[in-house]
C-alpha positions as CSV (number, residue, x, y, z in Angstrom):
1,M,0.5,-33.0,-6.2
2,G,-1.9,-30.3,-6.1
3,I,-0.9,-27.1,-4.3
4,W,-2.5,-27.3,-0.9
5,T,-1.3,-31.3,-0.6
6,S,2.1,-29.4,-1.1
7,I,1.5,-26.7,1.4
8,R,0.4,-29.6,3.9
9,S,3.6,-31.4,3.0
10,G,5.8,-28.5,3.3
11,L,4.3,-26.9,6.3
12,R,6.4,-28.4,9.3
13,E,9.0,-27.5,12.1
14,P,12.5,-27.6,11.2
15,Q,14.9,-30.5,12.6
16,C,17.2,-28.8,14.8
17,C,19.8,-31.6,14.0
18,V,19.7,-30.8,10.3
19,N,23.0,-29.4,9.1
20,E,22.1,-25.3,8.5
21,E,24.0,-25.5,5.1
22,T,21.9,-28.6,4.4
23,E,18.7,-27.1,5.5
24,A,19.2,-24.2,3.4
25,H,19.2,-25.8,0.2
26,S,16.7,-28.3,0.8
27,S,13.5,-27.7,-0.9
28,Q,11.3,-25.8,1.6
29,A,13.4,-25.8,4.4
30,E,11.9,-22.1,5.3
31,F,8.4,-23.0,5.0
32,T,7.9,-24.0,8.8
33,F,4.7,-23.4,11.2
34,K,6.2,-21.1,13.5
35,A,7.4,-18.6,10.5
36,V,3.7,-19.1,9.0
37,A,2.1,-18.6,12.3
38,I,4.2,-15.2,13.1
39,G,3.3,-13.7,9.5
40,L,-0.3,-14.7,10.2
41,L,0.0,-13.0,13.6
42,I,1.5,-9.6,12.1
43,G,-0.7,-9.9,9.1
44,C,-3.9,-9.7,11.1
45,L,-2.5,-6.8,13.4
46,L,-1.5,-4.9,9.6
47,C,-4.7,-5.7,8.3
48,F,-6.9,-3.8,10.8
49,T,-4.6,-1.1,11.1
50,N,-4.8,-0.8,7.3
51,L,-8.3,-1.1,7.4
52,Y,-8.6,1.5,10.3
53,F,-6.0,4.1,8.6
54,G,-7.3,3.4,5.2
55,L,-11.3,4.4,6.2
56,Q,-9.7,7.5,7.6
57,T,-7.5,8.9,5.1
58,G,-7.2,6.3,2.3
59,W,-3.6,5.8,2.6
60,I,-2.0,2.4,3.9
61,S,1.0,0.9,4.0
62,M,2.3,-2.6,2.8
63,M,4.9,-2.6,6.1
64,S,7.1,-4.8,4.4
65,L,10.3,-3.8,5.8
66,Q,8.5,-3.3,9.4
67,S,6.9,-6.6,8.8
68,A,10.4,-8.4,8.8
69,L,11.8,-6.3,12.1
70,I,8.8,-7.2,13.9
71,G,9.2,-10.8,13.1
72,F,13.1,-10.8,13.8
73,L,12.1,-9.4,17.3
74,L,9.6,-11.7,17.8
75,S,11.6,-14.7,16.7
76,K,14.2,-13.9,19.4
77,M,11.9,-14.9,21.6
78,L,11.8,-18.6,20.6
79,P,14.0,-21.2,21.4
80,T,15.6,-21.6,18.3
81,P,15.2,-18.1,16.4
82,L,13.7,-18.0,12.8
83,S,16.2,-18.3,9.8
84,P,16.7,-15.5,7.3
85,Q,14.9,-17.1,4.8
86,E,12.1,-18.0,7.4
87,I,12.2,-14.4,8.1
88,I,11.4,-13.7,4.2
89,V,8.4,-16.0,4.8
90,V,7.0,-14.3,7.8
91,Q,7.2,-11.0,5.5
92,T,5.6,-12.1,2.6
93,T,2.8,-14.0,4.8
94,A,2.6,-10.7,6.5
95,V,2.0,-8.6,3.4
96,A,-0.3,-10.5,2.0
97,T,-2.4,-10.5,4.8
98,G,-2.1,-7.0,5.7
99,T,-2.8,-5.6,2.2
100,M,-6.1,-7.1,1.5
101,P,-8.3,-4.3,2.6
102,L,-6.9,-2.4,-0.4
103,A,-6.6,-5.4,-2.6
104,A,-10.6,-6.3,-2.1
105,G,-11.9,-2.4,-1.9
106,F,-12.6,-2.1,1.5
107,V,-11.0,1.4,1.6
108,G,-12.5,2.6,-1.4
109,I,-14.9,0.2,-3.7
110,L,-17.4,-1.0,-0.8
111,P,-17.7,2.4,0.4
112,A,-18.0,3.8,-3.1
113,L,-21.0,1.0,-3.8
114,G,-22.5,2.4,-0.4
115,L,-22.9,5.6,-1.3
116,L,-25.0,5.0,-4.8
117,E,-28.4,6.9,-5.0
118,E,-31.3,5.4,-7.1
119,E,-32.3,8.6,-8.6
120,K,-28.7,9.7,-9.6
121,D,-27.1,6.5,-10.6
122,G,-29.9,4.0,-11.2
123,S,-29.2,1.7,-8.2
124,P,-30.1,1.8,-4.5
125,P,-26.6,1.8,-1.9
126,I,-25.5,-1.8,-2.2
127,R,-23.7,-2.4,1.3
128,L,-22.7,-6.4,1.3
129,S,-23.4,-8.8,4.4
130,W,-20.8,-10.7,5.9
131,L,-21.2,-13.7,3.5
132,A,-21.4,-11.6,0.1
133,A,-18.2,-9.4,1.4
134,I,-16.4,-13.1,2.0
135,G,-17.8,-14.1,-1.5
136,W,-16.2,-10.4,-3.3
137,S,-12.9,-10.7,-1.6
138,C,-12.5,-14.5,-2.7
139,S,-13.2,-13.5,-6.4
140,V,-10.2,-10.8,-6.3
141,A,-7.5,-12.7,-3.7
142,F,-5.9,-15.1,-5.5
143,F,-5.9,-13.3,-9.3
144,G,-2.4,-11.1,-8.1
145,V,-0.9,-14.3,-6.3
146,F,-1.0,-16.3,-9.2
147,L,0.1,-13.7,-11.7
148,S,3.4,-12.9,-9.5
149,P,5.9,-15.7,-10.4
150,P,5.4,-15.3,-14.2
151,I,5.7,-11.4,-14.0
152,R,9.1,-12.5,-11.2
153,K,10.6,-14.1,-13.8
154,Q,10.5,-11.6,-16.1
155,V,10.9,-8.5,-14.3
156,I,13.3,-9.9,-11.3
157,I,15.2,-12.8,-13.0
158,K,15.3,-11.5,-16.7
159,E,15.4,-7.2,-16.5
160,Q,16.9,-7.3,-12.9
161,L,14.7,-4.1,-11.6
162,A,15.9,-2.8,-8.6
163,F,12.6,-2.8,-6.6
164,P,14.2,-0.5,-3.9
165,S,11.7,-1.3,-0.6
166,G,12.4,-4.8,-1.3
167,T,16.3,-4.7,-1.8
168,A,16.1,-2.4,1.2
169,T,14.7,-5.3,3.6
170,A,17.3,-7.9,2.2
171,Q,19.7,-5.4,3.6
172,L,18.2,-5.1,6.8
173,I,17.5,-9.1,7.3
174,S,21.5,-9.3,6.2
175,V,22.6,-6.9,8.8
176,L,20.3,-8.5,11.4
177,H,21.5,-12.2,10.7
178,R,25.3,-11.5,10.5
179,M,25.0,-12.1,6.8
180,P,27.2,-10.4,4.1
181,P,25.4,-8.0,2.2
182,P,23.1,-9.1,-0.9
183,D,24.4,-8.7,-4.4
184,T,22.1,-5.5,-4.9
185,T,23.9,-4.9,-8.5
186,V,21.4,-4.5,-11.4
187,R,21.8,-3.9,-15.0
188,R,22.1,-0.3,-16.1
189,R,19.1,0.4,-17.7
190,S,17.7,3.3,-20.2
191,G,14.6,4.2,-18.1
192,Y,14.7,5.9,-15.0
193,R,16.6,4.7,-11.9
194,A,15.3,4.5,-8.5
195,I,14.1,7.4,-6.4
196,D,14.4,7.2,-2.7
197,T,11.4,6.4,-0.9
198,E,9.8,5.5,2.2
199,D,11.1,2.4,3.0
200,L,14.6,2.8,1.5
201,T,16.6,3.5,4.5
202,H,20.2,2.4,3.3
203,P,21.8,3.2,0.1
204,T,22.2,0.5,-2.3
205,A,25.6,-1.6,-1.8
206,I,28.5,-0.5,-4.3
207,A,30.9,-3.5,-4.8
208,D,33.7,-1.0,-5.7
209,E,33.6,0.7,-2.2
210,P,36.6,1.6,-0.6
211,E,38.2,-0.9,2.0
212,N,37.9,1.6,4.6
213,H,34.3,2.6,3.8
214,Q,33.7,-1.4,4.2
215,E,35.3,-1.7,7.5
216,A,33.2,1.6,8.8
217,A,29.8,-0.1,7.3
218,A,30.7,-3.3,8.8
219,E,31.0,-1.5,12.1
220,D,27.7,0.4,11.6
221,D,26.2,-2.8,10.8
222,F,27.2,-4.5,14.1
223,N,26.4,-1.5,16.3
224,E,22.7,-1.5,14.5
225,R,22.5,-5.2,15.3
226,E,23.3,-4.7,18.8
227,V,21.0,-2.0,19.6
228,V,18.1,-3.7,17.9
229,Q,19.0,-6.8,20.0
230,R,19.1,-4.9,22.9
231,E,16.2,-2.2,22.9
232,G,14.1,-3.2,20.0
233,W,11.9,-4.9,22.1
234,E,11.0,-2.2,24.7
235,D,11.4,0.4,21.7
236,L,8.3,-1.3,20.4
237,L,6.7,-1.9,23.2
238,M,7.1,1.8,24.6
239,S,5.7,3.1,21.4
240,F,3.1,0.5,21.1
241,L,1.4,1.5,24.5
242,A,2.2,5.2,24.1
243,S,0.0,5.2,20.9
244,G,-2.7,2.9,22.1
245,A,-3.4,4.9,25.5
246,M,-3.4,8.0,23.1
247,T,-6.0,6.4,21.3
248,L,-8.2,4.8,23.9
249,A,-7.8,8.9,25.5
250,A,-9.3,10.2,22.2
251,Y,-12.6,7.6,22.2
252,F,-13.3,8.8,25.6
253,F,-12.6,12.5,25.1
254,P,-12.4,13.0,21.3
255,I,-10.9,16.7,21.6
256,V,-7.6,14.6,22.4
257,F,-7.6,14.0,18.7
258,A,-9.3,17.5,17.0
259,I,-7.5,20.2,18.9
260,P,-8.8,23.6,17.5
261,L,-5.1,24.7,16.9
262,F,-6.2,27.7,14.4
263,G,-9.2,28.6,16.9
264,K,-12.8,27.1,17.2
265,Y,-14.3,28.6,14.1
266,L,-11.9,27.6,11.6
267,A,-11.9,23.8,13.3
268,R,-15.7,24.0,13.1
269,E,-16.7,25.8,9.8
270,W,-13.1,25.2,7.7
271,L,-12.0,21.9,9.4
272,W,-8.6,23.2,10.3
273,S,-8.0,21.0,13.3
274,F,-4.7,19.3,14.3
275,T,-5.0,15.2,15.6
276,P,-1.8,14.6,17.7
277,S,-2.1,10.8,16.6
278,L,1.0,8.8,17.4
279,S,0.2,6.7,14.4
280,Y,0.3,9.9,12.0
281,V,3.4,10.5,13.3
282,G,4.7,7.2,13.0
283,Q,3.3,7.3,9.4
284,G,5.1,10.2,8.4
285,I,8.4,8.9,9.7
286,I,8.0,5.7,7.3
287,M,6.7,8.1,4.4
288,G,9.8,10.2,4.7
289,F,9.7,14.3,4.8
290,P,9.8,14.8,1.2
291,T,6.5,12.7,0.4
292,T,4.8,14.3,3.9
293,L,5.9,18.1,2.5
294,S,4.6,17.2,-0.5
295,M,1.4,15.7,1.2
296,N,0.9,19.4,3.1
297,L,1.6,21.4,0.2
298,G,-1.3,20.0,-1.3
299,M,-3.2,20.7,1.9
300,L,-2.2,24.2,1.8
301,V,-3.0,25.0,-1.6
302,G,-6.5,22.7,-1.5
303,W,-7.8,23.7,2.1
304,G,-6.1,27.1,2.2
305,I,-6.8,28.8,-1.1
306,L,-9.2,26.6,-3.1
307,S,-11.5,25.9,-0.6
308,P,-12.1,29.2,0.6
309,M,-12.3,30.5,-2.8
310,S,-14.8,27.9,-4.2
311,K,-17.1,28.6,-1.3
312,H,-16.7,32.3,-1.5
313,S,-17.3,32.5,-4.8
314,G,-20.4,30.4,-4.6
315,W,-19.1,27.2,-6.6
316,A,-19.5,24.9,-3.4
317,S,-22.3,26.7,-1.8
318,G,-22.9,23.7,1.0
319,P,-21.0,23.4,4.1
320,V,-17.2,22.7,3.6
321,G,-17.1,19.5,4.5
322,D,-19.9,18.3,2.1
323,M,-18.5,15.7,-0.5
324,S,-21.4,16.9,-2.7
325,T,-22.3,20.3,-2.6
326,G,-19.2,21.8,-0.2
327,A,-15.7,22.9,-1.0
328,R,-14.7,19.4,-0.2
329,G,-16.5,17.9,-2.7
330,W,-15.2,20.4,-5.2
331,I,-11.5,20.4,-4.6
332,L,-12.0,16.6,-4.9
333,W,-12.2,17.0,-8.3
334,I,-8.9,18.8,-8.7
335,S,-6.9,16.1,-6.9
336,L,-8.4,13.3,-9.0
337,A,-7.2,15.4,-12.1
338,I,-3.6,15.6,-10.4
339,M,-3.8,12.0,-9.5
340,C,-4.5,10.9,-13.1
341,A,-2.1,13.3,-14.5
342,D,0.9,12.3,-12.2
343,S,0.2,8.4,-12.9
344,L,0.2,9.0,-16.6
345,V,3.1,10.8,-17.0
346,S,4.9,8.4,-14.6
347,L,3.5,5.3,-16.5
348,L,5.1,6.9,-19.8
349,P,8.9,5.8,-19.8
350,V,7.4,2.4,-18.7
351,V,5.1,1.9,-21.4
352,Y,7.9,3.2,-23.9
353,E,10.6,1.0,-22.7
354,Y,7.8,-1.9,-22.9
355,C,7.2,-1.3,-26.5
356,I,10.6,-0.9,-27.4
357,K,11.2,-4.8,-25.7
358,L,8.0,-5.9,-27.7
359,V,9.9,-5.0,-30.7
360,A,12.8,-6.3,-30.0
361,W,11.4,-9.7,-29.5
362,Y,9.9,-9.6,-32.5
363,R,13.1,-8.5,-34.4
364,P,15.4,-11.2,-35.8
365,T,18.3,-12.0,-33.6
366,K,21.8,-11.3,-34.6
367,P,24.4,-14.3,-33.9
368,G,26.2,-12.5,-31.5
369,D,23.1,-11.9,-29.3
370,D,21.9,-15.6,-28.7
371,A,24.0,-16.2,-25.7
372,E,22.3,-13.0,-24.0
373,T,19.0,-13.9,-25.5
374,H,18.9,-17.6,-24.2
375,E,20.9,-16.9,-21.0
376,D,18.8,-18.5,-17.6
377,L,19.4,-16.2,-14.3
378,E,17.5,-18.1,-12.6
379,V,19.8,-19.3,-9.6
380,E,16.7,-21.4,-7.8
381,T,16.1,-24.9,-8.7
382,A,13.2,-26.5,-10.3
383,D,11.9,-27.7,-6.6
384,R,12.0,-24.6,-5.2
385,L,9.8,-22.7,-8.1
386,V,6.3,-22.3,-8.6
387,P,5.6,-24.7,-11.3
388,T,4.1,-23.5,-14.4
389,K,1.4,-25.9,-14.6
390,W,0.0,-24.4,-11.1
391,V,0.2,-21.1,-12.5
392,I,-1.6,-21.5,-15.6
393,Y,-4.4,-23.4,-13.5
394,G,-4.5,-21.3,-10.9
395,L,-5.2,-18.2,-13.2
396,I,-7.6,-19.9,-14.9
397,G,-9.5,-21.1,-12.0
398,S,-9.1,-17.7,-10.0
399,I,-10.7,-16.0,-13.1
400,C,-13.5,-18.5,-13.7
401,F,-14.0,-18.5,-10.0
402,G,-13.9,-15.0,-9.5
403,T,-16.2,-14.0,-12.4
404,I,-18.9,-16.3,-11.0
405,L,-18.6,-14.9,-7.4
406,V,-19.0,-11.5,-8.7
407,W,-22.1,-12.4,-10.5
408,I,-23.4,-14.2,-7.6
409,V,-22.9,-11.2,-5.2
410,F,-23.9,-8.6,-7.7
411,G,-26.2,-9.8,-9.9
412,N,-26.8,-9.2,-14.0
413,D,-28.1,-5.7,-12.6
414,G,-24.6,-4.9,-11.1
415,I,-21.9,-6.4,-13.7
416,K,-22.5,-8.7,-17.0
417,P,-20.0,-11.8,-16.8
418,W,-18.1,-10.9,-19.8
419,A,-17.4,-7.3,-18.5
420,T,-16.1,-8.9,-15.1
421,L,-13.9,-11.3,-17.5
422,I,-12.3,-8.3,-19.4
423,G,-11.4,-6.3,-15.9
424,F,-9.3,-9.5,-14.8
425,M,-7.6,-9.1,-18.5
426,M,-7.2,-5.3,-17.8
427,G,-6.1,-6.8,-14.4
428,G,-3.2,-8.8,-16.2
429,L,-1.9,-5.8,-18.7
430,L,-2.2,-3.3,-15.9
431,S,-0.5,-5.7,-13.2
432,I,2.8,-5.2,-15.8
433,L,3.1,-1.7,-16.3
434,G,2.5,-1.2,-12.4
435,V,5.3,-3.6,-11.5
436,R,7.5,-2.2,-13.8
437,A,6.9,1.3,-12.3
438,L,7.5,-0.1,-8.9
439,G,10.6,-2.0,-9.8
440,E,12.1,1.2,-10.9
441,T,10.5,4.3,-8.9
442,D,9.2,2.2,-6.0
443,L,5.8,3.5,-6.7
444,N,3.1,1.6,-7.6
445,P,0.7,3.7,-9.6
446,V,-2.6,1.5,-9.1
447,S,-4.2,4.5,-8.5
448,G,-3.8,5.8,-11.9
449,L,-4.2,2.3,-13.1
450,G,-7.5,2.1,-11.7
451,K,-9.0,5.3,-13.1
452,I,-7.7,4.0,-16.6
453,S,-9.9,0.8,-16.6
454,Q,-12.7,3.1,-15.3
455,L,-12.5,4.8,-18.6
456,L,-12.5,1.7,-20.2
457,F,-15.6,0.0,-18.8
458,A,-17.2,3.8,-19.4
459,W,-17.0,2.6,-23.2
460,I,-17.7,-1.2,-22.9
461,Q,-20.8,-0.6,-20.3
462,P,-21.9,2.9,-20.6
463,G,-24.0,4.2,-18.2
464,N,-23.6,1.8,-15.5
465,V,-22.1,3.4,-12.6
466,V,-22.2,0.1,-10.6
467,A,-20.3,-2.1,-13.2
468,N,-17.7,0.6,-13.8
469,I,-16.5,0.6,-10.1
470,I,-17.0,-3.0,-9.9
471,A,-14.9,-3.6,-12.9
472,G,-12.1,-0.8,-12.1
473,G,-11.9,-2.5,-8.6
474,V,-11.4,-6.2,-10.0
475,A,-8.7,-4.7,-12.4
476,E,-7.1,-2.8,-9.6
477,A,-7.2,-5.8,-7.4
478,G,-4.9,-7.6,-9.5
479,A,-2.4,-4.7,-10.4
480,Q,-1.9,-3.6,-6.6
481,Q,-1.9,-7.3,-5.1
482,A,1.2,-8.3,-7.7
483,G,2.9,-5.3,-7.2
484,D,3.0,-5.7,-3.4
485,L,4.0,-9.1,-3.7
486,M,6.8,-8.6,-6.2
487,Q,8.8,-6.6,-3.5
488,D,8.8,-9.7,-1.2
489,L,9.9,-12.0,-4.3
490,K,12.9,-9.3,-4.6
491,T,13.8,-9.6,-1.2
492,G,13.5,-13.5,-1.3
493,H,15.5,-13.2,-4.4
494,L,18.4,-11.6,-2.9
495,I,18.3,-13.6,0.6
496,R,17.6,-16.9,-1.7
497,A,14.5,-17.9,-0.1
498,S,12.3,-20.2,-2.2
499,P,9.7,-18.6,-4.7
500,R,7.6,-21.5,-3.9
501,A,7.7,-20.9,-0.1
502,Q,6.9,-17.2,-0.5
503,F,4.0,-18.3,-2.7
504,Y,2.4,-20.5,-0.3
505,G,2.8,-17.8,2.3
506,Q,0.8,-15.5,-0.1
507,L,-1.6,-18.1,-0.8
508,I,-2.4,-18.7,3.2
509,G,-1.8,-15.1,4.2
510,S,-4.5,-13.8,1.4
511,S,-7.0,-16.8,2.5
512,L,-6.8,-15.9,6.1
513,S,-7.3,-12.2,5.3
514,I,-10.3,-12.9,3.4
515,I,-11.8,-13.7,6.7
516,V,-10.0,-11.1,9.2
517,S,-11.2,-8.1,6.7
518,A,-14.4,-9.1,6.1
519,T,-15.7,-9.2,9.5
520,A,-13.5,-6.1,10.5
521,Y,-15.4,-4.2,7.7
522,T,-18.8,-5.8,8.7
523,L,-18.1,-4.6,12.5
524,Y,-17.3,-1.4,11.6
525,Q,-20.0,-0.8,9.3
526,R,-22.4,-1.8,12.4
527,A,-20.7,0.7,14.6
528,Y,-20.0,3.5,12.2
529,T,-21.4,5.3,9.2
530,I,-19.5,4.4,6.3
531,P,-18.6,7.1,5.0
532,G,-19.0,9.3,7.7
533,P,-17.6,11.6,9.8
534,S,-15.2,9.1,11.9
535,F,-14.5,7.4,8.7
536,P,-14.9,9.3,5.7
537,A,-13.4,7.0,3.1
538,P,-12.4,9.9,0.8
539,T,-11.2,7.3,-1.8
540,A,-15.0,5.9,-2.3
541,Y,-15.7,9.6,-3.4
542,V,-13.2,9.3,-5.9
543,W,-14.0,6.4,-7.5
544,L,-17.9,7.0,-7.6
545,S,-17.1,10.7,-8.9
546,L,-15.1,9.5,-12.0
547,A,-17.8,6.5,-12.6
548,R,-20.6,9.6,-12.6
549,L,-18.4,12.1,-14.6
550,L,-17.9,9.7,-17.5
551,R,-21.6,8.9,-17.3
552,D,-23.1,12.5,-17.1
553,G,-20.1,14.4,-17.9
554,Q,-21.0,16.8,-15.6
555,L,-18.4,18.6,-13.1
556,P,-19.1,21.1,-10.5
557,Q,-19.6,24.8,-11.4
558,N,-15.9,25.9,-12.7
559,S,-14.1,23.0,-11.4
560,A,-13.2,22.0,-15.3
561,S,-10.6,24.8,-15.7
562,Y,-8.9,24.2,-12.5
563,M,-8.8,20.4,-13.1
564,V,-7.2,21.3,-16.8
565,L,-4.7,23.6,-15.0
566,F,-3.4,21.5,-12.3
567,A,-3.4,18.4,-14.8
568,I,-1.1,20.4,-16.9
569,I,1.0,21.3,-13.8
570,F,1.5,18.2,-12.1
571,G,1.7,16.8,-15.7
572,V,4.6,18.9,-16.3
573,I,6.2,18.1,-12.8
574,A,5.8,14.3,-13.2
575,G,7.9,14.7,-16.4
576,V,10.6,16.7,-14.9
577,K,11.0,14.4,-11.9
578,V,11.2,11.3,-14.5
579,M,13.9,13.1,-16.3
580,A,15.5,13.8,-13.2
581,A,15.8,10.4,-12.0
582,Q,16.7,9.3,-15.1
583,Y,20.0,11.2,-14.5
584,N,20.0,10.3,-10.9
585,H,19.8,14.1,-9.9
586,P,20.1,14.1,-5.9
587,Y,17.0,16.6,-5.6
588,T,14.6,14.1,-7.1
589,K,13.2,13.1,-3.9
590,W,12.5,16.9,-3.4
591,I,10.3,17.4,-6.2
592,P,6.8,17.1,-5.4
593,S,5.0,14.0,-5.7
594,G,1.1,14.5,-7.3
595,I,-0.1,11.5,-5.6
596,A,0.9,12.8,-2.3
597,F,-0.2,16.8,-3.4
598,A,-3.5,15.5,-4.7
599,I,-3.7,12.7,-0.9
600,G,-3.6,16.4,0.8
601,F,-6.6,17.3,-1.0
602,L,-8.5,14.4,0.1
603,N,-7.6,14.3,3.5
604,T,-8.5,17.3,6.5
605,P,-5.6,19.1,7.5
606,S,-5.6,17.3,10.7
607,F,-4.0,14.4,9.2
608,S,-1.7,15.8,7.0
609,L,-0.1,18.1,9.8
610,A,0.3,15.3,12.1
611,R,2.2,13.6,9.2
612,L,4.3,16.5,8.9
613,I,6.0,16.1,12.5
614,G,6.8,12.7,11.9
615,G,8.4,13.5,8.3
616,I,10.2,16.4,10.0
617,I,11.4,13.8,12.8
618,E,12.6,11.3,10.0
619,Y,14.5,14.4,8.5
620,M,16.0,15.7,11.8
621,Y,17.0,12.2,12.9
622,H,18.8,10.9,9.6
623,K,20.8,14.5,10.0
624,R,22.0,14.5,13.5
625,V,21.4,11.4,15.1
626,A,21.2,8.4,12.6
627,K,25.1,9.0,12.3
628,S,25.6,6.5,15.1
629,G,24.8,2.9,14.6
630,G,21.4,1.3,15.4
631,A,19.7,5.0,15.2
632,D,17.9,4.1,11.7
633,I,16.4,1.0,12.3
634,R,15.5,1.9,16.1
635,L,13.7,4.7,14.3
636,I,11.7,2.4,12.5
637,V,10.8,0.3,15.2
638,I,9.5,3.3,17.3
639,A,7.4,4.3,14.0
640,S,6.0,1.0,13.6
641,G,5.0,0.8,17.4
642,F,3.0,4.1,16.9
643,V,1.5,2.7,13.9
644,L,0.4,-0.7,15.6
645,G,-0.3,0.8,18.6
646,E,-3.2,2.9,17.6
647,G,-4.5,0.2,14.8
648,V,-4.8,-2.9,17.3
649,I,-6.3,-0.5,20.2
650,S,-8.8,0.6,17.5
651,V,-10.2,-2.6,17.8
652,I,-11.0,-2.1,21.5
653,S,-12.9,1.1,20.3
654,L,-14.7,-1.0,17.7
655,V,-16.0,-3.2,20.5
656,L,-16.8,-0.3,22.9
657,K,-18.8,1.4,20.5
658,T,-20.8,-1.7,19.6
659,Y,-21.6,-2.0,23.1
660,G,-22.9,1.4,23.2
661,V,-19.9,2.7,25.4
662,G,-19.8,6.3,24.4
663,V,-17.4,9.2,24.9
664,A,-17.2,10.3,28.6
665,S,-16.7,13.7,28.2
666,C,-17.2,16.5,25.4
667,W,-15.4,18.9,27.1
668,G,-13.7,21.1,24.8
669,C,-15.6,21.0,21.8
670,S,-18.1,23.4,22.0
671,G,-20.3,21.5,19.1
672,G,-19.2,20.6,15.5
673,I,-15.4,20.3,16.1
674,C,-15.0,16.7,16.7
675,A,-15.6,13.9,14.3
676,G,-18.9,12.3,14.9
677,C,-19.9,15.0,17.8
678,P,-23.5,14.8,19.0
679,A,-23.9,18.3,19.4
């Protein structure tokens, strides 16, 4: 029986008369129509939201925990609420749908191809039609999905990596459904342990807690559940409406999102304005204070020190915001060096440990090691797992099908089929490294992994900027998708959801997201210039700049020395952070994140400042308010409403722009302050 036949036969409404325990242990009881439908609904909202924010700032969120929470709230409206395992299917389907804008390169790869110049790159700008965007998305949409089951077997079942965000989501679901806390004990590892991250809102449960602590935790769980069930919908709706209303106000009165907080001269000439977007405040809450602090430190160094220095020294003589001749383009190279150094150093422990395991596999086993070597830790029965035959056929099919589609979309002048095949193989190898790093640190270093693939293809197909970007995108897509889906599989493992049901949800979510992402991106292209003032797509310049550097070896004046300096500094900082995490130092999360620091360079100050406000709110809330039950989850609900509000209402703004409905007033702008200002 084929995959799609199995999906059709399993996609059904659960029978109410079936005993709950029997249903929980039947083959795919959690794979129901209502679970998939709710997951697709949430995923489509996330898809539009991630595309909107990705084109603005280059930063998107997988929103795994938030998807589970919103799915729970929606299910309370049904006659029969969803089971915990069905919530897992909701979450998995939503994440697979919502993260396609990044996996298929709609926020980086495709805008970069639109920036090509025939004189510089040997190719005119490549702007895909809607049908071509569908073909490109299909070529990379399923490789990571079929790659996930074998990686799950290794990193979740055998090695029992932590995957902190997936574990936190499982703990949230157990609280909301009045379940015993999941067994989150993991093997002690020689590598570094998990760091507190944006989604880890509850510490991992400890088996040997004192009895009074367990009673207090149970009381807090009860309070949190009661608060969410009583006030969750109201909080979500009010925060959604507030964010949406501000977004519409900013469309008709652009000054609302471009307040010249430091004066009109600095706003117009140096891009120092403030965007009081509730969605960015919500993102800051979700990211957490340490991450937003790192981002704003980068903003201060990049836009407060390096940008004026490069301008006044004559190294970047053009307008400050120009990515080619201005200070923004000059500091872009510094951010690229920081990202590469941070990602590579953070990967070193993973590579080291992986090499040790490879050596151990080929080393003769001792008689006493047989039990551990052959121990099967899988808790699911064969009918709930993804068959190996499906994985093999799916990987071969997705690689061959993807290679053909890439060749059809871009032709021989774009990239040779053999180079695309190598891109898929690179994606498989990089996925292993990325997933292991994600499992231990909760950070998927896809930006660094993408740069590694670009370095390889500069050697394989030298001088071809188009091939470098496309092949790098193919490799990065697999690593990013496998990592995001692995968090969901970890959650499902802890809640005892069927991996095969999750696999079905991933396939369905990815399939729908191909159409949604391509359609949304095409509409944005028709209404706006991408990259442009409203949607600068900063990661597109990172991809294109590195491809040009690898071909020509030319850097902006005096940028090389600063690239080396900052690469060394953040290589050392990343090493210190790795060592601190290995010893579980309490101040690890306060050591600056290189990736977040570099994002502060890429984005104008307006975006970083709003996120810092969200980070401060998150920090103060946890210090003073979250001591009362329900406050922690309630903050997540409000932040999710802020993010979804602007993302969803941006669709209305897109429709208004498409039909020629412009701004109502440019009051307060004075020309050149607001994004896309006609003055």
